[in-house]
C-alpha positions as CSV (number, residue, x, y, z in Angstrom):
1,M,-40.5,44.7,-52.3
2,R,-40.8,45.1,-48.5
3,P,-38.6,42.5,-46.8
4,V,-41.2,41.6,-44.1
5,I,-44.1,41.2,-46.6
6,A,-41.7,39.3,-48.9
7,G,-40.8,36.8,-46.2
8,A,-44.4,36.3,-45.2
9,V,-45.6,35.9,-48.8
10,L,-42.7,33.6,-49.5
11,A,-43.6,31.3,-46.6
12,L,-47.2,31.4,-47.5
13,A,-46.5,30.8,-51.2
14,A,-44.2,27.9,-50.3
15,G,-46.9,26.3,-48.2
16,A,-49.5,26.9,-50.9
17,G,-47.2,25.4,-53.5
18,A,-46.4,22.4,-51.5
19,A,-49.9,21.4,-50.5
20,A,-52.6,20.4,-53.0
21,V,-55.3,22.3,-51.1
22,T,-54.7,24.9,-48.4
23,V,-57.8,26.1,-46.6
24,G,-58.2,29.9,-46.6
25,M,-55.3,30.5,-49.1
26,P,-55.4,30.6,-52.9
27,T,-53.4,28.0,-54.7
28,R,-52.8,30.2,-57.7
29,V,-53.0,33.9,-58.5
30,E,-56.6,34.6,-59.5
31,D,-57.3,35.7,-63.1
32,E,-58.3,39.4,-63.5
33,P,-62.1,39.4,-63.1
34,N,-62.8,42.2,-65.7
35,R,-60.4,40.9,-68.3
36,P,-62.0,39.4,-71.5
37,A,-61.3,35.7,-71.9
38,N,-59.9,36.3,-75.4
39,A,-57.5,39.1,-74.4
40,T,-54.0,38.4,-75.7
41,T,-52.1,41.3,-74.0
42,R,-49.8,39.9,-71.3
43,T,-49.1,41.9,-68.2
44,D,-46.3,41.4,-65.7
45,A,-48.1,39.6,-62.8
46,T,-45.4,40.8,-60.4
47,K,-46.5,44.4,-60.9
48,D,-50.2,43.8,-59.9
49,T,-50.9,45.9,-56.7
50,T,-54.3,44.4,-56.1
51,P,-54.4,43.3,-52.5
52,L,-55.5,39.8,-51.6
53,A,-57.8,39.2,-48.7
54,W,-55.1,37.5,-46.6
55,G,-52.5,40.3,-46.8
56,P,-50.1,40.5,-49.7
57,T,-50.8,41.9,-53.2
58,R,-51.2,39.7,-56.2
59,G,-47.8,41.0,-57.4
60,E,-46.1,40.1,-54.2
61,L,-47.6,36.6,-54.4
62,A,-46.5,36.2,-58.0
63,T,-43.0,37.4,-57.1
64,A,-42.8,34.9,-54.3
65,R,-44.0,32.0,-56.5
66,E,-41.3,32.9,-59.0
67,L,-38.6,32.9,-56.3
68,V,-39.6,29.4,-55.2
69,S,-40.5,27.8,-58.5
70,G,-37.5,25.6,-58.8
71,W,-37.3,24.6,-55.1
72,D,-37.7,21.0,-53.9
73,E,-39.9,20.0,-51.0
74,E,-37.1,20.3,-48.4
75,Q,-36.4,23.9,-49.4
76,L,-40.1,24.8,-49.3
77,A,-40.6,23.1,-46.0
78,G,-37.6,24.9,-44.5
79,Q,-39.0,28.3,-45.3
80,V,-41.8,28.0,-42.9
81,I,-39.5,27.1,-40.0
82,V,-37.5,29.5,-37.8
83,G,-35.2,27.2,-35.7
84,R,-33.8,27.3,-32.3
85,Y,-30.3,26.0,-31.4
86,H,-28.3,25.2,-28.3
87,G,-25.1,27.0,-27.4
88,T,-23.4,30.2,-28.5
89,D,-21.4,29.1,-31.6
90,P,-22.4,31.2,-34.6
91,A,-21.2,28.5,-37.0
92,K,-23.7,26.0,-35.4
93,A,-26.6,28.3,-36.1
94,A,-25.5,28.9,-39.6
95,K,-24.9,25.2,-40.4
96,M,-28.4,24.4,-39.2
97,V,-30.0,27.1,-41.3
98,R,-28.0,26.0,-44.4
99,K,-28.4,22.3,-44.0
100,L,-32.2,22.4,-43.3
101,H,-32.9,25.4,-45.6
102,L,-34.5,27.1,-42.6
103,A,-36.1,30.6,-42.9
104,G,-33.8,31.6,-40.0
105,V,-33.3,31.3,-36.3
106,S,-34.7,32.7,-33.0
107,V,-32.0,33.7,-30.6
108,T,-32.5,33.3,-26.8
109,G,-30.5,34.3,-23.8
110,E,-28.8,30.8,-24.0
111,N,-27.3,31.8,-27.3
112,V,-25.9,35.2,-26.2
113,V,-22.3,35.9,-24.9
114,D,-21.7,39.6,-25.8
115,E,-22.4,42.1,-28.5
116,A,-19.6,40.9,-30.8
117,Q,-20.8,37.3,-30.6
118,V,-24.4,38.4,-31.3
119,R,-23.3,40.3,-34.4
120,E,-21.3,37.3,-35.6
121,T,-24.3,35.0,-35.2
122,T,-26.7,37.3,-37.1
123,A,-24.1,37.8,-39.8
124,A,-23.3,34.0,-40.0
125,V,-27.0,33.2,-40.4
126,S,-27.4,35.9,-43.1
127,R,-24.4,34.4,-45.0
128,A,-25.9,30.9,-44.7
129,V,-29.2,32.1,-46.2
130,A,-27.2,33.7,-49.1
131,A,-25.1,30.6,-49.5
132,D,-28.3,28.6,-49.8
133,G,-29.2,30.7,-52.9
134,R,-31.7,33.0,-51.4
135,S,-31.8,36.6,-52.4
136,F,-34.0,37.7,-49.5
137,P,-33.1,38.2,-45.9
138,A,-33.1,35.5,-43.2
139,V,-35.7,35.7,-40.4
140,I,-33.5,36.4,-37.4
141,G,-35.6,37.0,-34.3
142,V,-35.2,37.5,-30.5
143,D,-37.6,38.1,-27.7
144,Q,-36.5,41.5,-26.4
145,E,-39.7,42.8,-24.9
146,G,-38.3,44.4,-21.8
147,G,-38.4,43.3,-18.1
148,V,-38.2,39.5,-17.7
149,V,-38.3,38.9,-21.5
150,S,-34.9,40.4,-22.4
151,H,-32.7,37.8,-24.1
152,L,-30.1,40.4,-24.9
153,R,-29.1,41.4,-21.4
154,G,-25.9,43.3,-21.4
155,V,-26.1,43.8,-25.1
156,A,-29.1,46.0,-25.8
157,T,-30.8,48.7,-23.7
158,E,-33.0,47.2,-21.0
159,F,-36.4,48.7,-20.5
160,P,-39.1,47.9,-18.0
161,E,-41.7,45.3,-19.1
162,F,-44.0,46.6,-21.7
163,A,-47.0,46.1,-19.4
164,R,-45.8,49.1,-17.5
165,T,-46.6,51.4,-20.4
166,G,-50.2,51.4,-19.4
167,D,-49.3,52.9,-16.0
168,A,-47.1,55.5,-17.6
169,I,-49.7,56.6,-20.1
170,E,-52.5,56.7,-17.5
171,A,-50.3,58.8,-15.1
172,K,-49.3,61.3,-17.8
173,P,-51.0,60.6,-21.2
174,G,-48.8,62.8,-23.4
175,K,-45.5,62.1,-21.8
176,G,-46.4,58.4,-21.3
177,V,-47.1,57.9,-25.0
178,K,-43.9,59.7,-26.0
179,V,-41.7,57.7,-23.6
180,T,-43.3,54.4,-24.7
181,T,-42.9,55.3,-28.4
182,E,-39.2,56.2,-27.9
183,A,-38.5,53.0,-25.9
184,A,-40.1,50.9,-28.7
185,R,-38.2,52.8,-31.4
186,T,-34.9,52.5,-29.5
187,T,-35.4,48.7,-29.1
188,A,-36.2,48.3,-32.8
189,L,-33.2,50.4,-34.0
190,E,-30.9,48.5,-31.7
191,L,-32.2,45.1,-32.9
192,R,-31.8,46.1,-36.5
193,D,-28.3,47.4,-35.9
194,L,-27.4,44.0,-34.3
195,G,-28.6,42.2,-37.4
196,F,-32.0,41.0,-36.3
197,T,-34.7,41.2,-39.0
């Protein structure tokens, strides 16, 4: 299952499971509309590729519900929170994630020393999620948009602010799109390599 969809479905399923009624979200996987009421053949709900109106497939929602079926309210609540922390200690971020069952953390410039420390932080948070019994990846984010919003200064490649792409594309459409695409791809690959999800 795609990790990003899995994380989103998990958080949504956790919220739907914890609340009695959630506006705009189903509280259960709908029955198959064309299936006779007396049908006895059981199918694996996790294999259903029928898309739901709000994003995931029925199968992804069923898988997410199975993953969280034995969780208590604290674990469910934690999955819809990506926390922030003060300082640069990877152990502090990991402890917070493990203790509160958080989905993950958002790293800011305040949390960054150098590349080795960033890698240790993302690894520590990933280990904390695994130690909490979760088989899916932590949500580890950072604002690394270029220009002023670059929380990994000195660690990742620094590009101009993304708003400048409009000027580049307007000046030289073909080259501007190519350069913008490559800058975005480079940022994404660097973030993934550093352990961000």
